[in-house]
Phi, psi and omega in degrees: 000319179297320178298322179294323179293329179289334181255075187299329182292343180270352180283150173292154181301322182292339180275355181254156181300316178304316179296322180289325176296317177300317179298317180297315179299321181289317186282332185256305189293313184296311176300324179294319178297314179297319179296322179297320179296315180298315180296325178295316178297319177297320179296322178297315179295320179295320179297317178303311182298318180296320179295317180297314181295320179297319179293320178297318178297321179295318177295321180296321177295318178294320177301316179298318179297314182293325177298320177295320178296315181295320176299321179296314181295317177301320178297320178297318178297318179296326177295320177296318179297321180294324180285339183233053181294328181295323181299314183283338176288323182267335181074021180241151182272076181252357183258106185292340182266007179290319182297314177299326179294320177293323177299320180295323177299316181294319183290334179282341184236105184295336183289342182284132173280320177195161171242154184221158175225123182241122181246358180195194183263359183261161179297326181292342181273003182252118173262127184233118175252127188225170178273113183296341178283338181255332184231126177280170180297318180295318178297323179295320179295315179296322179295321179296321180296316181291327177294326179292326179283329182285149180269084181295340183289347177288342179284124178300143181297145181056043178217172184249152176208138174274123180229155183246126175229131178054042180059026175231137183266141180230147170267112189254136176239140185219144173232123180271152170286168184298321181274353179077009182277342183216162178206151173229160180182189178218162183227134177241126179289127180298332178297318177292326183288324185270346184304315178291340183278333180287161175215094183292330180295322180266359179070033182259130177264159182224145177215173173251138180237139176268167181296333179271009172092011177276140179253143179224139168243193184294347180261358179122203183292137181266133178302144183298334181290342184260002180232152179296136181284346184263006182298146179244161183287326182212107180146202181234132176214149182198161179190139175064031177087000178240136183232146173246129175242125187223157177218114182279146180281151175263356182259320181231174183272038180225156178221176182252140185231138169244131177260123184236135176261137183301319181296325178293320180293314184287348178297337179280350178282153176301148183302318183294330180281325181288332184239033182295328180294328175294317178297325179296316178297317178297323179297318179296320178292334181277351181304316177301321178295318178299318180298317179298319179294318179297320181295321181285319189270337186237307190292314181296314176300324177294324177296318177295322178294320178298317179297320179296318180293324177295323177296317178294320180297328179274015174074020172270069189287354177275352183291139177224147177279122186260321188290124177289149181258150181286320181283141182297323182295316180290327175296321176295319179297316180299313180296318180293321179299314179297321177296320179293323177296319175298320181294325178298316178300315180295322181294324178298316178297317180295325180295318177298315181295321179296319180295320178296319179296321179297318179296323177296317179298316179297322178295317178298320182296318179293321180294326179294319185284328179267064181288127178302324180295317181294319180297315179295317180296320181295318178295319177297323180294319178296320179298313181296321179294327180291328178296325179274003180055035178270077187294323182296315179294320178301317180297313181296318180297317181295320179296315180296319179294323177295315178299321182298309182288328178298314180294320182293321188269341186251351183273112178237005179286159176288328181220157177221160175294151178301325183299319180289320177299322180295319178298321180295317178298319180295322177298316180297315182291327177296323175297316183289332178295327178291322180286321184236070182294135177073009182265343180203158171234151185231126177227152177217154179229099181226116178301143183297328186286350179249012182297335181264005175294140186272136174221164177296142179291153176065012181286306180293319184300325182299316183282328175295318179296322177298323178298316180293319183291315192243350187256346183295142178254156183290318189251335187254149173276135180252162178249140173243117185243122179248127179230132177229128175229160179209141171241204184286341188235335187228154173242126181246128180237129181232123175242111185239138174226162179252032186278206188287345181071194181214159182285159178302325181295314179296319180298320180295321178296320179292321181288339183292342180083007180248149174291143180227161182237147172222196183294340180270358179119193182267128182254115184237005185296304181292323177300320178293322176298316180298318180297318180294318178297319179294323180290323183279321190238357184066226180271008183275347179266144182235130177231119179234142180230129173234144182194161175207152180303131178062015178238011176081182182228141178235122178246129179233126181236133174237129181240146173289155182131207180175172184288346179264000182262143182279329183226157177278169176078000000 
């Protein structure tokens, strides 16, 4: 695989970063752009529908309000008729209080432009009461003249009709007397009626539509060429980007219409949403530019980084990346790569030094275990036992001594099971029991389930041997207690004796971590243990020693690891 990476030209395009970037751009950006266009179109259609429905609901609410107003006015007119039944039965203007009652009807209903009473065919026979704030005296006179010319009698009694007077359209209501000689009614200006329906902010126009499809604005009937032919009396209809929303009245044969243009509605949408398809086309056209920028800013720096890594892989550890990169991230990678290359060189030197140090430690450890004094004492002990012809003891002593030297000379692993270390300690103590009978007892507390937990070899034995060397008393028997416990994360080893202890000066020298010398020579056993623990575990191992003269010595060691781990470190 490494050879294939070195020969980049032999790789498939899809296996290289440029090919994958092209694939990503093709698989992600183009579908996303197309999806954005489709969603934009759907949003436009949804917005149109929501606008149409909202306008229809608004018109329906206004229609309901106007129907209530018209019903109220009709009720007021009917009350006037009920109070003046003789007038309408006879058709003569004999009731002097009819005019004030009609005036009261107009004043009670602000939507009315005027109320009227017609008793004949002449202008003088028309009584017109109007709002002086909306209609001037001259306008009222002209309106009365045109009403005299118009055939109001064509309007069915108790019904509505849109009529035009003075180029202004009115919704006219009329009630005839029984003999047809007189009539009363009211007029609503379509301009006042349509004003709430219009929306100049949204550019929406408003008209009135009759059931037979005629359109009226405030100026009268609208030519058919100026209104949509597909408009309906009550509902929504549209074609060619123009829509009509209408709501028919339940009181009269007229309804309210809003004419809406699609472009006017969509003008309220954000520009980016209305023209997203243009942005999509521009995005596709920009893909080559994006590719060029990616190639310059990402692919080429990655290629230089790959070449640098190949040089390091080929053991050219002196190679360094020289060309600075424009992007901060690649500059950081270049700087970090060069630092790592420097570190590799240093680590190689450190690895060699570490290996040499390890060999030195192992040599020191072997030298410690093959003590000339112990070897000489053991041989003298065998000689003395042979003089007493104690062959059984000689055999046991020789076997223990053989086990002791076999373990010392053949163990080169970093760690061993606790069970093997324990056998070695017992072999050593069995040898010492022959030399120092009745001078010490040895007990240990180690759970069976942690016997295979790994610890450094000769670790426990070193401190047990120190107890024999320096802790034995002339007259008293001492105890050597070994305790080992382990949990999921730590291994705890405790070697405690009740021996002679040590002076504060000696204890301080041992705690300093340095080898020290006294009149008996150079002592390197504990110093060597500290070096081995530091090499195996770094700063994660803890070694503490407490002691006092004639109060024994306590050694506590904590190692990283746990009872579920197969090896230490």
